[in-house]
Jmol script that loads the backbone (N, CA, C; Angstrom):
load data "model"
ATOM      1  N   MET A   1      19.409  22.826   1.193  1.00  0.00           N
ATOM      2  CA  MET A   1      18.804  21.691   0.413  1.00  0.00           C
ATOM      3  C   MET A   1      19.482  20.390   0.744  1.00  0.00           C
ATOM      4  N   GLY A   2      20.813  20.362   0.332  1.00  0.00           N
ATOM      5  CA  GLY A   2      21.618  19.179   0.704  1.00  0.00           C
ATOM      6  C   GLY A   2      21.301  18.001  -0.230  1.00  0.00           C
ATOM      7  N   ILE A   3      21.966  17.010  -0.166  1.00  0.00           N
ATOM      8  CA  ILE A   3      21.893  15.869  -1.175  1.00  0.00           C
ATOM      9  C   ILE A   3      20.632  15.023  -0.973  1.00  0.00           C
ATOM     10  N   PHE A   4      20.367  14.713   0.351  1.00  0.00           N
ATOM     11  CA  PHE A   4      19.226  13.964   0.813  1.00  0.00           C
ATOM     12  C   PHE A   4      18.119  14.773   1.361  1.00  0.00           C
ATOM     13  N   ARG A   5      17.882  15.925   1.099  1.00  0.00           N
ATOM     14  CA  ARG A   5      16.862  16.800   1.738  1.00  0.00           C
ATOM     15  C   ARG A   5      15.914  17.368   0.748  1.00  0.00           C
ATOM     16  N   PHE A   6      15.527  16.612  -0.163  1.00  0.00           N
ATOM     17  CA  PHE A   6      14.446  16.954  -1.179  1.00  0.00           C
ATOM     18  C   PHE A   6      13.098  17.044  -0.511  1.00  0.00           C
ATOM     19  N   GLU A   7      12.207  17.936  -0.898  1.00  0.00           N
ATOM     20  CA  GLU A   7      10.911  18.137  -0.476  1.00  0.00           C
ATOM     21  C   GLU A   7      10.084  16.826  -0.480  1.00  0.00           C
ATOM     22  N   THR A   8      10.354  16.033  -1.722  1.00  0.00           N
ATOM     23  CA  THR A   8       9.499  14.961  -2.015  1.00  0.00           C
ATOM     24  C   THR A   8       9.874  13.776  -0.949  1.00  0.00           C
ATOM     25  N   PHE A   9      11.028  13.904  -0.384  1.00  0.00           N
ATOM     26  CA  PHE A   9      11.403  12.860   0.542  1.00  0.00           C
ATOM     27  C   PHE A   9      10.750  12.968   1.995  1.00  0.00           C
ATOM     28  N   LYS A  10      10.132  14.078   2.268  1.00  0.00           N
ATOM     29  CA  LYS A  10       9.571  14.270   3.559  1.00  0.00           C
ATOM     30  C   LYS A  10       8.271  13.622   3.663  1.00  0.00           C
ATOM     31  N   VAL A  11       7.866  12.948   4.601  1.00  0.00           N
ATOM     32  CA  VAL A  11       6.729  12.117   4.893  1.00  0.00           C
ATOM     33  C   VAL A  11       5.461  13.061   4.843  1.00  0.00           C
ATOM     34  N   CYS A  12       5.702  14.225   5.478  1.00  0.00           N
ATOM     35  CA  CYS A  12       4.537  15.247   5.458  1.00  0.00           C
ATOM     36  C   CYS A  12       4.086  15.683   3.996  1.00  0.00           C
ATOM     37  N   PHE A  13       5.059  15.702   3.171  1.00  0.00           N
ATOM     38  CA  PHE A  13       4.635  15.987   1.692  1.00  0.00           C
ATOM     39  C   PHE A  13       4.122  14.813   1.132  1.00  0.00           C
ATOM     40  N   PHE A  14       4.571  13.632   1.442  1.00  0.00           N
ATOM     41  CA  PHE A  14       4.050  12.388   0.788  1.00  0.00           C
ATOM     42  C   PHE A  14       2.706  11.798   1.293  1.00  0.00           C
ATOM     43  N   PHE A  15       2.336  12.082   2.605  1.00  0.00           N
ATOM     44  CA  PHE A  15       1.329  11.534   3.118  1.00  0.00           C
ATOM     45  C   PHE A  15      -0.044  12.115   2.607  1.00  0.00           C
ATOM     46  N   PRO A  16      -0.943  11.214   2.173  1.00  0.00           N
ATOM     47  CA  PRO A  16      -2.066  11.712   1.309  1.00  0.00           C
ATOM     48  C   PRO A  16      -3.219  12.044   2.205  1.00  0.00           C
ATOM     49  N   THR A  17      -3.260  13.412   2.519  1.00  0.00           N
ATOM     50  CA  THR A  17      -4.285  13.948   3.382  1.00  0.00           C
ATOM     51  C   THR A  17      -5.618  14.020   2.643  1.00  0.00           C
ATOM     52  N   PRO A  18      -6.703  13.954   3.197  1.00  0.00           N
ATOM     53  CA  PRO A  18      -8.002  13.963   2.526  1.00  0.00           C
ATOM     54  C   PRO A  18      -8.215  15.094   1.541  1.00  0.00           C
ATOM     55  N   LYS A  19      -7.719  16.301   2.072  1.00  0.00           N
ATOM     56  CA  LYS A  19      -7.742  17.404   1.228  1.00  0.00           C
ATOM     57  C   LYS A  19      -7.021  17.288  -0.042  1.00  0.00           C
ATOM     58  N   ARG A  20      -5.738  16.870  -0.011  1.00  0.00           N
ATOM     59  CA  ARG A  20      -4.898  16.666  -1.087  1.00  0.00           C
ATOM     60  C   ARG A  20      -5.559  15.642  -2.102  1.00  0.00           C
ATOM     61  N   VAL A  21      -6.066  14.556  -1.548  1.00  0.00           N
ATOM     62  CA  VAL A  21      -6.746  13.474  -2.429  1.00  0.00           C
ATOM     63  C   VAL A  21      -7.925  14.049  -3.092  1.00  0.00           C
ATOM     64  N   LEU A  22      -8.817  14.733  -2.395  1.00  0.00           N
ATOM     65  CA  LEU A  22     -10.050  15.310  -2.952  1.00  0.00           C
ATOM     66  C   LEU A  22      -9.792  16.346  -4.002  1.00  0.00           C
ATOM     67  N   ASN A  23      -8.773  17.278  -3.668  1.00  0.00           N
ATOM     68  CA  ASN A  23      -8.357  18.345  -4.614  1.00  0.00           C
ATOM     69  C   ASN A  23      -7.766  17.581  -5.940  1.00  0.00           C
ATOM     70  N   TYR A  24      -6.961  16.573  -5.806  1.00  0.00           N
ATOM     71  CA  TYR A  24      -6.432  15.964  -6.919  1.00  0.00           C
ATOM     72  C   TYR A  24      -7.522  15.321  -7.693  1.00  0.00           C
ATOM     73  N   ILE A  25      -8.437  14.676  -7.129  1.00  0.00           N
ATOM     74  CA  ILE A  25      -9.709  14.053  -7.870  1.00  0.00           C
ATOM     75  C   ILE A  25     -10.429  15.010  -8.509  1.00  0.00           C
ATOM     76  N   SER A  26     -10.742  16.108  -7.822  1.00  0.00           N
ATOM     77  CA  SER A  26     -11.631  17.268  -8.636  1.00  0.00           C
ATOM     78  C   SER A  26     -10.868  17.864  -9.705  1.00  0.00           C
ATOM     79  N   ALA A  27      -9.535  17.895  -9.653  1.00  0.00           N
ATOM     80  CA  ALA A  27      -8.731  18.424 -10.808  1.00  0.00           C
ATOM     81  C   ALA A  27      -8.803  17.493 -11.963  1.00  0.00           C
ATOM     82  N   ILE A  28      -8.690  16.286 -11.715  1.00  0.00           N
ATOM     83  CA  ILE A  28      -8.805  15.191 -12.697  1.00  0.00           C
ATOM     84  C   ILE A  28     -10.188  15.169 -13.291  1.00  0.00           C
ATOM     85  N   LYS A  29     -11.331  15.315 -12.627  1.00  0.00           N
ATOM     86  CA  LYS A  29     -12.713  15.392 -13.166  1.00  0.00           C
ATOM     87  C   LYS A  29     -12.776  16.537 -13.975  1.00  0.00           C
ATOM     88  N   LYS A  30     -12.057  17.710 -13.781  1.00  0.00           N
ATOM     89  CA  LYS A  30     -12.185  18.933 -14.563  1.00  0.00           C
ATOM     90  C   LYS A  30     -11.304  18.820 -15.860  1.00  0.00           C
ATOM     91  N   GLY A  31     -10.579  17.770 -15.941  1.00  0.00           N
ATOM     92  CA  GLY A  31      -9.783  17.493 -17.140  1.00  0.00           C
ATOM     93  C   GLY A  31      -8.396  18.075 -17.055  1.00  0.00           C
ATOM     94  N   LYS A  32      -8.127  18.574 -15.802  1.00  0.00           N
ATOM     95  CA  LYS A  32      -6.771  18.991 -15.585  1.00  0.00           C
ATOM     96  C   LYS A  32      -5.873  17.827 -15.097  1.00  0.00           C
ATOM     97  N   SER A  33      -4.559  17.948 -15.471  1.00  0.00           N
ATOM     98  CA  SER A  33      -3.649  16.909 -14.905  1.00  0.00           C
ATOM     99  C   SER A  33      -2.587  17.620 -14.167  1.00  0.00           C
ATOM    100  N   PRO A  34      -2.677  17.847 -12.839  1.00  0.00           N
ATOM    101  CA  PRO A  34      -1.768  18.708 -12.131  1.00  0.00           C
ATOM    102  C   PRO A  34      -0.372  17.889 -12.034  1.00  0.00           C
ATOM    103  N   TYR A  35       0.660  18.668 -12.187  1.00  0.00           N
ATOM    104  CA  TYR A  35       1.933  17.925 -12.028  1.00  0.00           C
ATOM    105  C   TYR A  35       2.344  17.899 -10.569  1.00  0.00           C
ATOM    106  N   VAL A  36       2.817  16.717 -10.307  1.00  0.00           N
ATOM    107  CA  VAL A  36       3.229  16.341  -8.908  1.00  0.00           C
ATOM    108  C   VAL A  36       4.528  15.747  -8.999  1.00  0.00           C
ATOM    109  N   ALA A  37       5.430  16.363  -8.140  1.00  0.00           N
ATOM    110  CA  ALA A  37       6.891  15.669  -8.143  1.00  0.00           C
ATOM    111  C   ALA A  37       6.721  14.406  -7.249  1.00  0.00           C
ATOM    112  N   GLY A  38       7.091  13.330  -7.852  1.00  0.00           N
ATOM    113  CA  GLY A  38       6.916  12.076  -6.983  1.00  0.00           C
ATOM    114  C   GLY A  38       5.569  11.515  -7.279  1.00  0.00           C
ATOM    115  N   HIS A  39       5.139  10.938  -6.306  1.00  0.00           N
ATOM    116  CA  HIS A  39       3.719  10.190  -6.366  1.00  0.00           C
ATOM    117  C   HIS A  39       2.589  11.240  -6.149  1.00  0.00           C
ATOM    118  N   ASN A  40       1.527  11.190  -7.052  1.00  0.00           N
ATOM    119  CA  ASN A  40       0.431  11.995  -6.852  1.00  0.00           C
ATOM    120  C   ASN A  40      -0.315  11.446  -5.551  1.00  0.00           C
ATOM    121  N   PRO A  41      -1.293  12.210  -5.071  1.00  0.00           N
ATOM    122  CA  PRO A  41      -1.944  11.827  -3.790  1.00  0.00           C
ATOM    123  C   PRO A  41      -2.595  10.562  -3.870  1.00  0.00           C
ATOM    124  N   LEU A  42      -3.206  10.030  -5.122  1.00  0.00           N
ATOM    125  CA  LEU A  42      -3.807   8.731  -5.046  1.00  0.00           C
ATOM    126  C   LEU A  42      -2.638   7.685  -5.207  1.00  0.00           C
ATOM    127  N   GLY A  43      -1.571   8.000  -5.818  1.00  0.00           N
ATOM    128  CA  GLY A  43      -0.366   6.986  -5.795  1.00  0.00           C
ATOM    129  C   GLY A  43       0.212   6.860  -4.522  1.00  0.00           C
ATOM    130  N   SER A  44       0.274   8.000  -3.720  1.00  0.00           N
ATOM    131  CA  SER A  44       0.829   7.753  -2.341  1.00  0.00           C
ATOM    132  C   SER A  44      -0.167   7.174  -1.426  1.00  0.00           C
ATOM    133  N   LEU A  45      -1.455   7.361  -1.558  1.00  0.00           N
ATOM    134  CA  LEU A  45      -2.416   6.546  -0.884  1.00  0.00           C
ATOM    135  C   LEU A  45      -2.294   5.067  -1.111  1.00  0.00           C
ATOM    136  N   MET A  46      -2.122   4.636  -2.356  1.00  0.00           N
ATOM    137  CA  MET A  46      -1.840   3.283  -2.794  1.00  0.00           C
ATOM    138  C   MET A  46      -0.614   2.747  -2.049  1.00  0.00           C
ATOM    139  N   VAL A  47       0.305   3.498  -2.028  1.00  0.00           N
ATOM    140  CA  VAL A  47       1.711   3.173  -1.412  1.00  0.00           C
ATOM    141  C   VAL A  47       1.489   2.852  -0.001  1.00  0.00           C
ATOM    142  N   PHE A  48       0.726   3.608   0.829  1.00  0.00           N
ATOM    143  CA  PHE A  48       0.293   3.510   2.236  1.00  0.00           C
ATOM    144  C   PHE A  48      -0.477   2.142   2.339  1.00  0.00           C
ATOM    145  N   VAL A  49      -1.478   2.016   1.391  1.00  0.00           N
ATOM    146  CA  VAL A  49      -2.248   0.783   1.424  1.00  0.00           C
ATOM    147  C   VAL A  49      -1.462  -0.440   1.226  1.00  0.00           C
ATOM    148  N   MET A  50      -0.455  -0.402   0.358  1.00  0.00           N
ATOM    149  CA  MET A  50       0.404  -1.652   0.109  1.00  0.00           C
ATOM    150  C   MET A  50       1.199  -1.905   1.357  1.00  0.00           C
ATOM    151  N   ILE A  51       1.778  -0.743   1.951  1.00  0.00           N
ATOM    152  CA  ILE A  51       2.628  -1.025   3.189  1.00  0.00           C
ATOM    153  C   ILE A  51       1.779  -1.640   4.177  1.00  0.00           C
ATOM    154  N   ILE A  52       0.612  -1.129   4.475  1.00  0.00           N
ATOM    155  CA  ILE A  52      -0.252  -1.779   5.485  1.00  0.00           C
ATOM    156  C   ILE A  52      -0.560  -3.157   5.179  1.00  0.00           C
ATOM    157  N   LEU A  53      -0.857  -3.527   4.008  1.00  0.00           N
ATOM    158  CA  LEU A  53      -1.248  -4.866   3.625  1.00  0.00           C
ATOM    159  C   LEU A  53      -0.073  -5.811   3.760  1.00  0.00           C
ATOM    160  N   VAL A  54       1.134  -5.345   3.411  1.00  0.00           N
ATOM    161  CA  VAL A  54       2.327  -6.190   3.621  1.00  0.00           C
ATOM    162  C   VAL A  54       2.617  -6.462   4.978  1.00  0.00           C
ATOM    163  N   CYS A  55       2.445  -5.429   5.828  1.00  0.00           N
ATOM    164  CA  CYS A  55       2.668  -5.491   7.338  1.00  0.00           C
ATOM    165  C   CYS A  55       1.646  -6.358   7.954  1.00  0.00           C
ATOM    166  N   LEU A  56       0.306  -6.413   7.447  1.00  0.00           N
ATOM    167  CA  LEU A  56      -0.575  -7.223   8.009  1.00  0.00           C
ATOM    168  C   LEU A  56      -0.255  -8.690   7.551  1.00  0.00           C
ATOM    169  N   GLN A  57       0.177  -8.927   6.364  1.00  0.00           N
ATOM    170  CA  GLN A  57       0.532 -10.283   5.912  1.00  0.00           C
ATOM    171  C   GLN A  57       1.783 -10.721   6.863  1.00  0.00           C
ATOM    172  N   ALA A  58       2.712  -9.911   7.026  1.00  0.00           N
ATOM    173  CA  ALA A  58       3.903 -10.352   7.782  1.00  0.00           C
ATOM    174  C   ALA A  58       3.490 -10.681   9.404  1.00  0.00           C
ATOM    175  N   VAL A  59       2.898  -9.827   9.889  1.00  0.00           N
ATOM    176  CA  VAL A  59       2.503  -9.986  11.367  1.00  0.00           C
ATOM    177  C   VAL A  59       1.406 -11.064  11.468  1.00  0.00           C
ATOM    178  N   SER A  60       0.559 -11.278  10.622  1.00  0.00           N
ATOM    179  CA  SER A  60      -0.397 -12.445  10.857  1.00  0.00           C
ATOM    180  C   SER A  60       0.340 -13.806  10.469  1.00  0.00           C
ATOM    181  N   GLY A  61       1.286 -13.818   9.695  1.00  0.00           N
ATOM    182  CA  GLY A  61       1.919 -15.094   9.481  1.00  0.00           C
ATOM    183  C   GLY A  61       2.696 -15.573  10.717  1.00  0.00           C
ATOM    184  N   LEU A  62       3.020 -14.556  11.633  1.00  0.00           N
ATOM    185  CA  LEU A  62       3.687 -15.022  12.859  1.00  0.00           C
ATOM    186  C   LEU A  62       2.886 -15.914  13.767  1.00  0.00           C
ATOM    187  N   PHE A  63       1.558 -15.683  13.577  1.00  0.00           N
ATOM    188  CA  PHE A  63       0.679 -16.431  14.585  1.00  0.00           C
ATOM    189  C   PHE A  63      -0.043 -17.467  13.942  1.00  0.00           C
ATOM    190  N   ILE A  64       0.251 -18.162  12.893  1.00  0.00           N
ATOM    191  CA  ILE A  64      -0.599 -19.126  12.363  1.00  0.00           C
ATOM    192  C   ILE A  64       0.371 -20.416  12.067  1.00  0.00           C
ATOM    193  N   ASP A  65      -0.341 -21.565  12.060  1.00  0.00           N
ATOM    194  CA  ASP A  65       0.231 -22.883  11.713  1.00  0.00           C
ATOM    195  C   ASP A  65      -0.630 -23.453  10.739  1.00  0.00           C
ATOM    196  N   ASP A  66       0.089 -23.787   9.561  1.00  0.00           N
ATOM    197  CA  ASP A  66      -0.681 -24.556   8.475  1.00  0.00           C
ATOM    198  C   ASP A  66      -0.878 -26.014   8.740  1.00  0.00           C
ATOM    199  N   GLY A  67      -0.205 -26.641   9.842  1.00  0.00           N
ATOM    200  CA  GLY A  67      -0.299 -27.917  10.094  1.00  0.00           C
ATOM    201  C   GLY A  67       0.312 -28.855   9.280  1.00  0.00           C
ATOM    202  N   VAL A  68       1.076 -28.392   8.184  1.00  0.00           N
ATOM    203  CA  VAL A  68       1.733 -29.361   7.281  1.00  0.00           C
ATOM    204  C   VAL A  68       3.205 -28.977   7.160  1.00  0.00           C
ATOM    205  N   PHE A  69       3.413 -27.801   6.736  1.00  0.00           N
ATOM    206  CA  PHE A  69       4.894 -27.374   6.518  1.00  0.00           C
ATOM    207  C   PHE A  69       5.520 -26.478   7.422  1.00  0.00           C
ATOM    208  N   SER A  70       4.792 -25.370   7.820  1.00  0.00           N
ATOM    209  CA  SER A  70       5.398 -24.337   8.604  1.00  0.00           C
ATOM    210  C   SER A  70       4.457 -23.816   9.511  1.00  0.00           C
ATOM    211  N   ALA A  71       4.998 -23.309  10.571  1.00  0.00           N
ATOM    212  CA  ALA A  71       4.312 -22.688  11.803  1.00  0.00           C
ATOM    213  C   ALA A  71       5.108 -21.332  12.215  1.00  0.00           C
ATOM    214  N   GLY A  72       4.320 -20.345  12.390  1.00  0.00           N
ATOM    215  CA  GLY A  72       4.881 -19.064  12.895  1.00  0.00           C
ATOM    216  C   GLY A  72       5.432 -19.253  14.301  1.00  0.00           C
ATOM    217  N   PRO A  73       6.381 -18.422  14.649  1.00  0.00           N
ATOM    218  CA  PRO A  73       7.098 -18.622  16.062  1.00  0.00           C
ATOM    219  C   PRO A  73       6.033 -18.350  17.152  1.00  0.00           C
ATOM    220  N   TYR A  74       4.985 -17.657  16.883  1.00  0.00           N
ATOM    221  CA  TYR A  74       3.950 -17.409  18.037  1.00  0.00           C
ATOM    222  C   TYR A  74       2.574 -18.088  17.786  1.00  0.00           C
ATOM    223  N   HIS A  75       2.608 -19.228  17.043  1.00  0.00           N
ATOM    224  CA  HIS A  75       1.282 -19.861  16.756  1.00  0.00           C
ATOM    225  C   HIS A  75       0.699 -20.437  17.985  1.00  0.00           C
ATOM    226  N   ASP A  76       1.545 -20.810  18.942  1.00  0.00           N
ATOM    227  CA  ASP A  76       0.907 -21.355  20.105  1.00  0.00           C
ATOM    228  C   ASP A  76       0.854 -20.495  21.448  1.00  0.00           C
ATOM    229  N   VAL A  77       1.157 -19.245  21.241  1.00  0.00           N
ATOM    230  CA  VAL A  77       1.139 -18.323  22.328  1.00  0.00           C
ATOM    231  C   VAL A  77      -0.273 -17.945  22.693  1.00  0.00           C
ATOM    232  N   PHE A  78      -1.226 -17.737  21.749  1.00  0.00           N
ATOM    233  CA  PHE A  78      -2.587 -17.402  21.958  1.00  0.00           C
ATOM    234  C   PHE A  78      -3.583 -18.558  21.725  1.00  0.00           C
ATOM    235  N   ASP A  79      -4.824 -18.343  22.091  1.00  0.00           N
ATOM    236  CA  ASP A  79      -5.687 -19.505  21.988  1.00  0.00           C
ATOM    237  C   ASP A  79      -6.080 -19.636  20.380  1.00  0.00           C
ATOM    238  N   LYS A  80      -6.834 -20.645  20.130  1.00  0.00           N
ATOM    239  CA  LYS A  80      -7.238 -20.992  18.760  1.00  0.00           C
ATOM    240  C   LYS A  80      -7.984 -19.852  18.057  1.00  0.00           C
ATOM    241  N   SER A  81      -8.769 -18.994  18.797  1.00  0.00           N
ATOM    242  CA  SER A  81      -9.596 -18.119  18.171  1.00  0.00           C
ATOM    243  C   SER A  81      -8.823 -16.856  17.616  1.00  0.00           C
ATOM    244  N   VAL A  82      -7.620 -16.532  18.250  1.00  0.00           N
ATOM    245  CA  VAL A  82      -6.645 -15.585  17.739  1.00  0.00           C
ATOM    246  C   VAL A  82      -6.064 -16.146  16.453  1.00  0.00           C
ATOM    247  N   GLU A  83      -5.693 -17.432  16.505  1.00  0.00           N
ATOM    248  CA  GLU A  83      -5.049 -18.062  15.389  1.00  0.00           C
ATOM    249  C   GLU A  83      -6.054 -18.087  14.140  1.00  0.00           C
ATOM    250  N   ASN A  84      -7.342 -18.274  14.441  1.00  0.00           N
ATOM    251  CA  ASN A  84      -8.205 -18.362  13.349  1.00  0.00           C
ATOM    252  C   ASN A  84      -8.345 -16.948  12.675  1.00  0.00           C
ATOM    253  N   VAL A  85      -8.414 -15.902  13.453  1.00  0.00           N
ATOM    254  CA  VAL A  85      -8.462 -14.538  12.889  1.00  0.00           C
ATOM    255  C   VAL A  85      -7.247 -14.214  12.154  1.00  0.00           C
ATOM    256  N   MET A  86      -6.152 -14.557  12.614  1.00  0.00           N
ATOM    257  CA  MET A  86      -4.758 -14.408  11.824  1.00  0.00           C
ATOM    258  C   MET A  86      -4.780 -15.255  10.654  1.00  0.00           C
ATOM    259  N   LYS A  87      -5.320 -16.401  10.614  1.00  0.00           N
ATOM    260  CA  LYS A  87      -5.370 -17.120   9.386  1.00  0.00           C
ATOM    261  C   LYS A  87      -6.309 -16.473   8.385  1.00  0.00           C
ATOM    262  N   PHE A  88      -7.455 -16.008   8.865  1.00  0.00           N
ATOM    263  CA  PHE A  88      -8.399 -15.282   7.968  1.00  0.00           C
ATOM    264  C   PHE A  88      -7.634 -14.006   7.413  1.00  0.00           C
ATOM    265  N   ILE A  89      -7.031 -13.296   8.098  1.00  0.00           N
ATOM    266  CA  ILE A  89      -6.243 -12.095   7.667  1.00  0.00           C
ATOM    267  C   ILE A  89      -5.229 -12.503   6.746  1.00  0.00           C
ATOM    268  N   HIS A  90      -4.461 -13.514   7.117  1.00  0.00           N
ATOM    269  CA  HIS A  90      -3.257 -13.946   6.204  1.00  0.00           C
ATOM    270  C   HIS A  90      -3.713 -14.417   4.795  1.00  0.00           C
ATOM    271  N   HIS A  91      -4.708 -15.167   4.812  1.00  0.00           N
ATOM    272  CA  HIS A  91      -5.097 -15.873   3.523  1.00  0.00           C
ATOM    273  C   HIS A  91      -5.931 -14.834   2.721  1.00  0.00           C
ATOM    274  N   ASN A  92      -6.789 -14.094   3.319  1.00  0.00           N
ATOM    275  CA  ASN A  92      -7.663 -13.224   2.593  1.00  0.00           C
ATOM    276  C   ASN A  92      -7.081 -11.923   2.091  1.00  0.00           C
ATOM    277  N   PHE A  93      -6.182 -11.362   3.111  1.00  0.00           N
ATOM    278  CA  PHE A  93      -5.561 -10.149   2.664  1.00  0.00           C
ATOM    279  C   PHE A  93      -4.550 -10.158   1.663  1.00  0.00           C
ATOM    280  N   PHE A  94      -3.938 -11.402   1.464  1.00  0.00           N
ATOM    281  CA  PHE A  94      -2.961 -11.676   0.384  1.00  0.00           C
ATOM    282  C   PHE A  94      -3.535 -11.379  -1.004  1.00  0.00           C
ATOM    283  N   ASP A  95      -4.901 -11.725  -1.180  1.00  0.00           N
ATOM    284  CA  ASP A  95      -5.487 -11.292  -2.462  1.00  0.00           C
ATOM    285  C   ASP A  95      -5.552  -9.846  -2.564  1.00  0.00           C
ATOM    286  N   PHE A  96      -5.876  -9.113  -1.513  1.00  0.00           N
ATOM    287  CA  PHE A  96      -6.001  -7.666  -1.684  1.00  0.00           C
ATOM    288  C   PHE A  96      -4.636  -7.078  -1.887  1.00  0.00           C
ATOM    289  N   MET A  97      -3.573  -7.614  -1.323  1.00  0.00           N
ATOM    290  CA  MET A  97      -2.268  -7.148  -1.555  1.00  0.00           C
ATOM    291  C   MET A  97      -1.805  -7.357  -3.071  1.00  0.00           C
ATOM    292  N   ILE A  98      -2.162  -8.470  -3.658  1.00  0.00           N
ATOM    293  CA  ILE A  98      -1.812  -8.724  -5.038  1.00  0.00           C
ATOM    294  C   ILE A  98      -2.563  -7.762  -5.986  1.00  0.00           C
ATOM    295  N   ILE A  99      -3.920  -7.571  -5.632  1.00  0.00           N
ATOM    296  CA  ILE A  99      -4.788  -6.532  -6.406  1.00  0.00           C
ATOM    297  C   ILE A  99      -4.123  -5.157  -6.301  1.00  0.00           C
ATOM    298  N   ALA A 100      -3.655  -4.807  -5.182  1.00  0.00           N
ATOM    299  CA  ALA A 100      -3.078  -3.418  -4.912  1.00  0.00           C
ATOM    300  C   ALA A 100      -1.740  -3.350  -5.711  1.00  0.00           C
ATOM    301  N   ILE A 101      -0.895  -4.347  -5.732  1.00  0.00           N
ATOM    302  CA  ILE A 101       0.290  -4.395  -6.493  1.00  0.00           C
ATOM    303  C   ILE A 101      -0.059  -4.154  -8.007  1.00  0.00           C
ATOM    304  N   VAL A 102      -0.993  -5.065  -8.439  1.00  0.00           N
ATOM    305  CA  VAL A 102      -1.403  -5.004  -9.877  1.00  0.00           C
ATOM    306  C   VAL A 102      -1.902  -3.622 -10.325  1.00  0.00           C
ATOM    307  N   PHE A 103      -2.740  -2.944  -9.357  1.00  0.00           N
ATOM    308  CA  PHE A 103      -3.163  -1.610  -9.688  1.00  0.00           C
ATOM    309  C   PHE A 103      -2.028  -0.624  -9.826  1.00  0.00           C
ATOM    310  N   HIS A 104      -1.064  -0.689  -8.756  1.00  0.00           N
ATOM    311  CA  HIS A 104       0.025   0.104  -8.841  1.00  0.00           C
ATOM    312  C   HIS A 104       0.897   0.045 -10.032  1.00  0.00           C
ATOM    313  N   ILE A 105       1.252  -1.205 -10.374  1.00  0.00           N
ATOM    314  CA  ILE A 105       1.953  -1.502 -11.658  1.00  0.00           C
ATOM    315  C   ILE A 105       1.314  -0.961 -12.799  1.00  0.00           C
ATOM    316  N   SER A 106       0.057  -1.166 -12.946  1.00  0.00           N
ATOM    317  CA  SER A 106      -0.842  -0.667 -14.006  1.00  0.00           C
ATOM    318  C   SER A 106      -0.802   0.811 -14.096  1.00  0.00           C
ATOM    319  N   ALA A 107      -0.837   1.430 -12.927  1.00  0.00           N
ATOM    320  CA  ALA A 107      -0.760   2.942 -12.971  1.00  0.00           C
ATOM    321  C   ALA A 107       0.532   3.425 -13.568  1.00  0.00           C
ATOM    322  N   ILE A 108       1.531   2.715 -13.156  1.00  0.00           N
ATOM    323  CA  ILE A 108       2.895   3.036 -13.567  1.00  0.00           C
ATOM    324  C   ILE A 108       2.961   2.928 -15.145  1.00  0.00           C
ATOM    325  N   ALA A 109       2.520   1.821 -15.694  1.00  0.00           N
ATOM    326  CA  ALA A 109       2.509   1.586 -17.064  1.00  0.00           C
ATOM    327  C   ALA A 109       1.645   2.577 -17.839  1.00  0.00           C
ATOM    328  N   PHE A 110       0.460   2.999 -17.150  1.00  0.00           N
ATOM    329  CA  PHE A 110      -0.336   4.005 -17.766  1.00  0.00           C
ATOM    330  C   PHE A 110       0.407   5.321 -17.896  1.00  0.00           C
ATOM    331  N   TYR A 111       0.991   5.765 -16.738  1.00  0.00           N
ATOM    332  CA  TYR A 111       1.811   6.988 -16.923  1.00  0.00           C
ATOM    333  C   TYR A 111       2.920   7.010 -17.657  1.00  0.00           C
ATOM    334  N   TRP A 112       3.645   5.916 -17.853  1.00  0.00           N
ATOM    335  CA  TRP A 112       4.653   5.762 -18.759  1.00  0.00           C
ATOM    336  C   TRP A 112       4.385   5.857 -20.099  1.00  0.00           C
ATOM    337  N   LYS A 113       3.189   5.096 -20.460  1.00  0.00           N
ATOM    338  CA  LYS A 113       2.738   5.083 -21.887  1.00  0.00           C
ATOM    339  C   LYS A 113       2.016   6.244 -22.227  1.00  0.00           C
ATOM    340  N   ALA A 114       0.961   6.617 -21.580  1.00  0.00           N
ATOM    341  CA  ALA A 114      -0.035   7.645 -21.855  1.00  0.00           C
ATOM    342  C   ALA A 114       0.515   9.023 -21.493  1.00  0.00           C
ATOM    343  N   LYS A 115       0.997   9.179 -20.298  1.00  0.00           N
ATOM    344  CA  LYS A 115       1.206  10.470 -19.731  1.00  0.00           C
ATOM    345  C   LYS A 115       2.704  10.834 -19.905  1.00  0.00           C
ATOM    346  N   SER A 116       3.592   9.940 -20.043  1.00  0.00           N
ATOM    347  CA  SER A 116       5.035  10.118 -20.248  1.00  0.00           C
ATOM    348  C   SER A 116       5.626  10.798 -19.110  1.00  0.00           C
ATOM    349  N   LYS A 117       5.093  10.617 -17.928  1.00  0.00           N
ATOM    350  CA  LYS A 117       5.653  11.206 -16.753  1.00  0.00           C
ATOM    351  C   LYS A 117       5.478  10.317 -15.414  1.00  0.00           C
ATOM    352  N   ILE A 118       6.534   9.953 -14.887  1.00  0.00           N
ATOM    353  CA  ILE A 118       6.438   9.167 -13.697  1.00  0.00           C
ATOM    354  C   ILE A 118       6.962   9.807 -12.536  1.00  0.00           C
TER     355      ILE A 118
END
end "model"
wireframe off; spacefill off
backbone 0.3
color backbone group
């Protein structure tokens, strides 16, 4: 097993497969609360969503210029249509990222308060 070789550290254990997510949702609907070491399948799905949103935010910021204060290092590499798409992603997906973070923190608070297991 070793110091850094716990089962919950493996990506294959953490990755939310559709089967794991559906099994977890069906157990919750039946009133069962299955114990999961680490994140449950819905929590791990949210973690992947947040990672993707943060990456989209960072990459799209490289290609935009706000015209006032800052410009990404690649804002003039592609034509204006690519910059417009990246601006759309950068400005709109930020809201989704904040919503995902709020949901995740709310779930942590719920488990801490109501379930007493994180």
